[in-house]
N, C-alpha and C positions, 0 to 999 in steps of 0.2 A: 504493500500500500504506500509506503513512503516513497519508493521509486516512482510510483505512478503519479503521486502529487508533484514530485519534482519535474516530471515530464510535462505535466499540464502547465506548470508555471513557466517552463521554457517555451512551450508552443503558444501559450496564451489561451485563456479559457474561451470557449465558444460563446458568442453573444456579448462578450465584454467589450465596452467602448475603449478605444485606445486614444489617449490624449495626444493631440498634435501641438507642436510648438509653433506659434504664429510666425509667419515670415515677415520681417520688418519691411514696410513700404519704402522703396528707395526715394530719395529726395530728387524732385524734378523741378527744373527751372524752364520757363517759357520766355523766349525773347526773339528778336529779329535784328538783322543788320541791313543796311541799304547802301548800294553802290550806284554810281552814276556813270554815264558815258556820253560822249559828244562826237558827232561825225559831221564834217563840213558838207554843206549842200553844194555840190559842184555840177549836178546834172540839170539842165534847163528843159522843162516840159512846156510845150505850147499846144493849145487846142484850136484847131482851124475848122471852118465850117463852109461847105459849098451848098448853096441854096438857090432854088428857083421856084417861082409861083406863076400860075396861069391856068388855062383851060384844059390843056391836054397833058395828062400825066406821063404819057410816053415821050413827048417832046421835052418835057421838063427833066425826065430821067436822063435823056441823052445830053442835055445841057449840063447837068450836074456831073455826069460821068466824064464829060469833056474837060470840065474845070478840074476835077480830081486828077485826071490823067496828066493835064498840063502841070499841076502842082507836083505830082510825083516825079515827073521828068526833071524838074528843077531841084527837087530834093536829092535825086540821084547824082546830080552834078557836084555836090559838096560832100567830101568824105567825112565820115564820123557821125552822120545823121541817120537816125532810124525812125520809122513811122509805121503806123498800122491804122486800119479803118476802125473807128470807135463806134460805128452805128450808122444805119441807113434807114430812112423813114419816108414813107409816102402817106400824106394825110389830106383828107377832105376838109377844106376850111369852111365851106358854107357861104363864102363870099361870092357875090355875083361876078365881079371882074376877074377874080383869081380863085377858082374853085378848088385848086389842088396846090399842095406844097410838097416839094421833094427836097430832101436834105440828106447830106452825108457828112459825118464828123471824121476828122482826121487828127490823130494824136501823134505829135512829133516830139522827139527828144534828142539831145546831143550833150556829150561831155565837154564840148567846146562851145560855150555860149557866144564867144566872139565870132564864130563862123555861122551860127544859126541866126543871130539877131539881124544882120543885114538881109539875109534871105527872107525872113519873115516880112520885111518891108515890101519885097517884091511880090510875095504870095498874096498880100492884102489887096493887090489890084484886082483879084478875081475871087478871093475867098475872104471870109470874115475871120479875124483873129479874136476869139472870144475870151481868151485868158492865158496867162503864163504863170508858172511857178517853178521854184527851184526844189530839188530833192537830193537827198544823199544817195550815193550808189548802194544798191541792195547788198552787194557783196561786202562793202565796207561796214554796213550796218550789222550784218550777221557776225562779222569778225569782232566788232566792238561789243556786241551783245554777249558773245561767248566769253570774251575777256572779262567783261563785268561779272558774269556768272561765276567764273573761276575765282576772281578776286573776292566776290561775296562769300563763297564757300570757305576760302581761307580765313577771312575775317570772322566768319561764323564759328569755326572750330576754335579760333583764338579766344573769341568772346565766351564760348562755353567754358573753357578752362578758367578764365578770369572770374566768371560768375560763381563757379563752384568753389574757387579759392576764397572768394569773399565770404562764402558761407562756412568756411573752415574745412573743406574737403581737399583731398590731394589730387584727384583726377576727375575727368568728366567723360561720360560715354554718350555719344549722340543717339537721340531717339528718332522721332520723325522729323524730316527736313522737307520744307516746301520752298519752291522757287517761283516767285511771281514777277513777271516781266511787264513793265508799263512803258510802251513805246508812244512817244508823242506823235500824233498824226501829222500828215503833210499840211502845210498852210493852204488856205483857200487861194484860188486863182486871183492874181492881181489884175485889176482893170488896166486896160491899155488904151491909148488914143488911136482912133481910126485914121488910117493914112490913105490918101487918094491917089497919089502918083504911082507910076509903075515901078520905078527904081528909086528907093530912098535909103538912107542909112539904117533904117529899122527902128523899132521901139527901143527905148532905153529903160532898163530896170536896174535896181540896186543889186548889191551883192547877195549871194544866196543865203548867207547866214549859216546856222548850225542846227542840226537835228539833235535833240536831247532825249534821253530816256533814262530809266532807272530799273534796277533789279533789286527785289526784296527777298532775302533769304530768311526764313523763319522756321520755328519748330520748337523742340524741347531737347534738353540734355539731362542725363541722370548723373548725379554727383555721387562719387564713391570715395571711401576712405583709402 
């Protein structure tokens, strides 16, 4: 009997609750860091529009197509300029003298504004220049954004160690980490003055400025002894 009692004590009696030692909750700190980036706006965008109104939509379409072909031929003559059709529209106006309106939009851009600006003056003899704006090159924006993200992560790790040290702990273990990117949108198109002559110096716009953005890295870290 004595050996049996010892065996039951070693195995634990059936149905007996075993007390568990509570696991201490780790100390967690929540915080975030912010990094910024800037990219010069060096690409000039221009929005052109060929338009004709009248009674016959077929004739109007031919006129618009002719103006767009004329514009593309001149765009091809200057290196470094790219363009694409940004929309084509045939619309019934309801007006007695001009029942139809045909329009095609042309988006033009160049990394050499000095070459594009004089050409825009020529294109305005047959097309409408409805707006211009500068933008940062997309490749440069992606590179600057990636650099800001990596810089933010390094600062986040450093801040985690500093926060835990301020609480009396020796090390920090990262928990959840979130990266939030806030890119400032492009500026609105700038109004330009309509030009009437065929060959002119072109519209004058200020410098492109800088595209700004920020990256926020946030989350939590666990402090450990």
